[in-house]
Steps between C-alpha positions, in 0.01 A plus 500: 500500500647831392531747790357852477754785484375733775746786444372544143142556614323830533339574839157410357631170361670422828176568693302264271767230550485541879121478501514187276712344772219565748676785686371836612566813289720659760751217449570653154650813658712295737633282220564806277698671780714192555587483130533863400588689821681258724620311191521155655581207270328212676149444630629361835621853588146643469436459871164681522343258253350179640695177459211353293508801264882474461462130420253582221739764363793253502284250310352729237717810467859612454700810583695507175765771479877531501798503732799725480821292449750768411540877536754731339545871589675739263693814601205724406267313733324289236399156634471199266313195638498144375162334582413133497140412417301212652570277195879561514517756216701817574427864411658837579368814667672840535459774761615839375544791740451860395495835684124523437421142612556132420398290194468122480539313173351150516491203260169398342626198304744210534713541185405707197392428141646818349839343417721807554861393460629728784257362761559170687131473586416398144742207480241241600200678348186575692435242775182643653339818628507573877182500699367809675613353836855439375527861377369632834740284689796652323398843636448353850846335495671821384306693768628254763863546392606636841808697588656519849393864532139415404492216753632733775237761422211251479601319824587829681844357596834681462695378199814439711295280734396273210862470393605419854240219528596331172850353442437487125488879483829701501362852448207699362609408143483123554296311235190317618372217280155358417387260772766611749369526859619788723473530875313811609358609837157631556457664842235348725288699746657551844246247634344224289200300626405154377161375623231243423128526531229230485193610309164347423285592204231370271503548122342401178738324267503366146629162379771485239378485140512154347580455133398233257735501198367432144772416248258574210444863601722807461636667814263790432195265528350460845171382649380516862384158607417593861434837663678565831352554840688663794555306820543614855764415761625583847872564538741513791837644396831614648621831354865607536616865494835678482437843645173599322555280199312165469760240394314163509159342551481141620161329485455305828155364445236522231139391520294498181133561577388521139714333228572710197390367161779540239455661161569240232616621155560302187780652291695417190868411470570567129679824409268700273608629157653848475432763236756732337469806277461373142739754343828661585472874549207692351309794642181436698258694285161389637409366840234242594147634573304810413638720227401740217429302183816529283306454170137514397327177600768397748404407854535751781595215736846361425517124566880483501811720481681639203875550449603727210783325313631488139340254256694175506588499872541145634195385700552207744265280699437654843470153654523142374182351348305382198411722204121523482470747212742632240392715211265787410285633785287780350562822704805339657663446165732203507485336845631218707313347799684271745334278766710444813515219757344713773183557294596850387526622143726767344421689179739686267343738248569724195786273391675528162599135482387182690774240553301216671204281422196385700599209725870595523657463844703810579740575786527822698704750297463313172462720192140476377446805278618840380321821614312703244221745424217272370129511575343802670820678600631860516868414477764232534461331839435173684167440670521253791229339715480252787168324562406318821179301499427639156514869609776747429706629795772766526812320360741730687387350833602147385831556316814381683 
């Protein structure tokens, strides 16, 4: 089962993922803070999340990113970082310092397809593009490239005290390396108090969600088999405090007065198809939805999107599938329809030349036609639609 890349999700996507796991919405903010503010790299360090929630994350999600393995600093203060990605590939990032501020240059690809003779990145060609999370992680790693003076300021400890406590440091100019641990002191209050308190309380609780996996469904397909019902329990616990801060809660006794009924969800295991933009480049000339009719007799509701592009531009299949129609389509001019494994259909209109036939099996990115200006058209462009359940939807919301 392919794990979900959490760091590449928007906050809304992360919230939906958390709710699909049966957790409360507030858990999204906690998880987001751990990843993007505290920048931890393992779920076990997210101590304010329940153990059950962390187990679910370990099973279904990943914190893909990168780790700094080498750092070089030039005389002008420029820092060059070598980053290792989760799959073992390596990329570079650069921190440039100016009088008006700092600038970070990050990698977006492993390798390059351009083939420039003076650049070593092109030797092996393009390997793959980086995920959003991997690009973010480069910035986080550069941000965490501490210096001794920064550590002294952040910890409110004199620089000479840090040097005194660490044998590996000779003076303020000593190099610190990625992963190196330094001894620092953090002053405690004049009097610290550790105490424990026994507490008794009653609470409603919810049972963990139970999943039934269906190997014939996509991961986006779910069905609720049983609705949940909250239970009630009495709890005796021992709470530990250091000064005013609660440090631990130990459940001494628990009496369930009403057993909770778990929510049972059936969900798929197959990875669903993805959809890509069917042309390279092009200018988005008409959006999906309401519009002013471009020509007499044309619809005022646009069922797809248009990209202005020269006649003869290569058109590729947005996703793998079977050609359902290939030829003349009245107002669409020359068209291609493709049916996909997830039940969706894509349509490509106003073509100048069709390169496939009905019944052909095509792969994602395969050349299927050339763009044109046929049918009811006001200029050279590609018209593109995605249909779900037989109805057109906004394609831009489904393109990867």
